[in-house]
N, C-alpha and C positions, 0 to 999 in steps of 0.2 A: 103677050107685049109687043103693040107694033114697033117699029125702028122709031116712029117719031117719038114714042113715049118712055123710049130708053133713051133717045138720047136729048130728052126734056129732064129725063131722070137724074144723068149722068152729070148734066149743066147745074141740075139742083146743088148736085151734092159738090160737085166742086166749089159752087157760092158759101155754100155751108162748110167747108172748112177753109176758103179766104177767111169768112167770116171770126171764126172760129180763132184764126192766127192773128188777124188783126186787130181783135179785142184782149189779144191776151196780154198788149202792153207788152209784150216781147222781140226782141228781135234775133230772131233763130238761124242760127246756120244752117248752112245747105243741109251737113249731116243731119243736125237735130231735125230738120223736115222728113228728112228719107226716114226716120226715126221714127218718128211721131206718123207718118202716113202709114209706115208697119205695119205699128200698133195698131191703129184703124183698121188697116185691111186683116190682120189676125181675129182684131176682135169679131167681127164682119162673116168671117168665118166659121168663128165658132158659135154664130147663131141660130 
């Protein structure tokens, strides 16, 4: 994977996370967002 492909993938992931959070209809606290990101990261580690 090239550096550009990796950056594009990272941007796509951030956009997906943004949409997930925005479309949830919930106002998250900083702690809740961190916990959500931790959960996603842990799930990715198990793939």
